[in-house]
C-alpha positions in Angstrom: 175.5 184.3 244.6 175.4 183.5 241.0 173.8 180.1 239.7 176.1 177.5 238.8 175.6 174.3 236.4 177.1 171.2 236.0 179.4 170.4 233.1 181.7 167.7 231.5 185.1 169.7 231.0 187.9 168.2 228.6 191.2 169.8 229.3 194.4 169.3 228.2 198.0 169.2 230.3 201.8 171.2 229.5 202.2 167.5 228.4 199.3 167.3 226.3 197.7 164.6 229.1 194.1 164.6 228.3 191.6 164.7 231.4 187.5 164.6 231.5 185.8 166.6 234.4 182.8 167.4 235.7 182.6 170.7 237.1 180.4 173.7 238.2 180.5 176.7 236.1 178.5 179.7 235.5 177.3 181.6 232.9 180.5 184.0 232.9 182.5 180.9 231.7 180.4 179.9 228.8 182.4 181.3 225.0 180.2 184.4 223.2 177.6 184.0 221.7 173.6 186.2 221.4 171.6 183.0 222.7 171.4 181.4 225.8 170.0 177.9 226.7 168.4 175.7 229.3 170.2 172.2 227.6 167.0 169.9 228.4 167.9 167.3 226.4 171.5 165.6 224.1 172.8 162.5 222.4 176.1 160.9 223.0 177.5 160.9 219.1 180.5 159.0 217.5 182.4 162.5 217.6 181.6 163.0 221.1 182.8 159.9 222.2 186.3 160.7 220.5 186.8 163.8 221.9 186.1 162.6 225.7 188.4 159.9 225.1 191.1 161.7 223.6 191.1 158.9 220.6 190.8 161.2 217.7 191.7 165.2 217.4 188.1 166.3 217.5 188.5 168.7 220.3 190.4 171.8 218.8 190.5 174.6 221.6 190.8 173.8 225.3 189.2 173.0 227.7 185.9 172.4 225.6 182.5 171.4 226.6 181.6 168.8 224.7 178.7 167.9 222.8 178.1 168.4 219.3 173.9 168.8 219.3 171.0 169.8 222.4 167.5 170.9 222.6 166.3 173.2 225.2 164.6 176.5 226.2 166.1 179.9 225.2 166.6 181.6 228.3 168.1 185.3 227.3 168.1 186.4 223.5 169.6 189.5 222.0 169.3 188.2 218.6 166.0 189.2 216.9 164.5 185.7 216.1 164.6 184.4 219.6 163.1 184.9 222.9 163.5 183.9 225.9 160.8 180.3 226.6 161.5 179.3 222.6 162.0 175.5 222.1 164.8 175.4 219.6 167.6 172.6 218.5 171.1 173.0 217.4 173.5 170.8 215.8 176.6 171.6 214.3 178.6 174.8 213.5 181.5 173.3 215.4 180.0 173.5 219.1 181.4 170.5 221.3 184.7 171.0 218.8 185.6 174.8 218.9 182.6 176.4 220.7 181.5 175.1 224.4 178.6 172.4 223.9 176.0 170.6 225.2 177.3 168.6 228.1 176.0 171.2 230.6 173.3 172.5 231.9 173.6 176.0 229.7 174.9 176.4 226.2 175.8 180.1 224.7 175.0 179.9 221.0 174.9 182.2 218.2 171.3 182.6 217.1 172.1 182.2 213.5 173.1 178.1 214.4 169.5 177.3 216.2 166.6 176.4 214.8 162.6 176.0 216.6 162.0 173.2 218.1 159.1 172.0 215.6 155.4 171.5 217.2 154.5 168.9 218.7 158.1 167.4 219.2 159.1 167.4 223.1 163.1 168.3 223.6 163.9 164.3 224.3 162.0 163.4 220.6 164.3 165.5 219.0 167.4 164.2 219.9 166.2 160.6 219.9 166.3 161.8 216.5 169.9 163.7 217.0 172.5 164.6 214.1 172.8 161.0 213.4 169.0 161.1 212.1 169.9 164.5 210.8 172.5 163.5 208.7 170.4 159.9 208.2 167.6 162.4 206.1 169.9 164.5 204.6 171.8 161.2 202.6 168.0 159.9 202.0 167.0 163.2 200.7 170.2 163.4 198.3 169.9 159.9 197.0 166.1 160.9 196.1 167.3 164.1 194.6 169.7 162.3 191.9 167.0 160.2 191.2 167.8 157.1 193.2 164.3 155.2 194.1 163.7 152.1 195.1 163.3 150.7 191.5 166.6 151.6 190.9 168.2 148.6 192.7 169.3 148.0 196.0 171.0 150.8 198.2 174.2 149.7 200.2 174.5 151.4 203.8 177.3 151.5 205.1 178.6 151.4 208.9 175.5 150.5 209.1 175.3 149.7 212.7 176.3 152.9 213.6 173.7 155.8 214.5 173.8 157.5 210.9 173.6 154.0 208.8 170.5 152.7 211.5 168.7 155.5 210.8 168.9 155.3 207.1 168.2 151.7 207.1 165.3 152.0 208.7 163.6 155.2 206.8 164.9 153.9 203.4 163.2 150.3 204.2 159.9 152.3 205.1 160.4 154.0 201.9 160.3 150.6 199.9 164.4 150.7 199.4 165.9 146.9 199.0 168.6 147.8 201.8 172.2 146.4 201.9 173.6 147.0 205.3 177.4 146.6 205.2 179.1 146.1 208.6 182.2 144.6 210.4 180.1 143.3 213.2 178.5 140.3 212.1 176.4 140.3 215.3 174.2 143.1 214.8 172.8 141.4 211.8 169.9 140.8 213.9 169.3 144.2 215.3 169.9 145.8 211.4 167.6 142.9 209.8 164.8 144.1 212.2 165.6 147.5 211.2 164.4 147.2 207.5 167.6 145.4 206.0 166.9 142.8 203.3 170.5 141.8 203.5 173.5 142.1 205.5 
């Protein structure tokens, strides 16, 4: 008997009506790639919510397993950089948009899309940071590269109550920036202040 694993599958019928189901898949159902990973942790990003609800055209091939990021353990590989048992992380590369994503027990992807899980970090730790944390840190690094330092004045974080914005506030305030949080959700003000925003 072939091993099966659970997956969330987003489908569309002939009338373009979207449905979301929990299904059993096998490795034969996975898309092309040279590394198969046992998915141990993932996140729910804004883009994933859009994919599942169909509120925006995130999914670009049907059917599709959503989920734009994951951490897990390599279970098979023909890629030179990865061996069975390696701990890996993936975010981006069209996964969850055009390539089966993380909302399954396993994922098959291109080895070039993977990075090693840092030593001492669990899969759950990595996904606590997730794509939102990764994006926020890239943004902070870009500010620093362009000479934006705390003594140059305040920094405005838009979408402050979202995933990227929340992490950005925390990072920027810990680095000494005066952070102004911009949000359309006034009820989130105490949360944003707790993260380190000086003003909302």
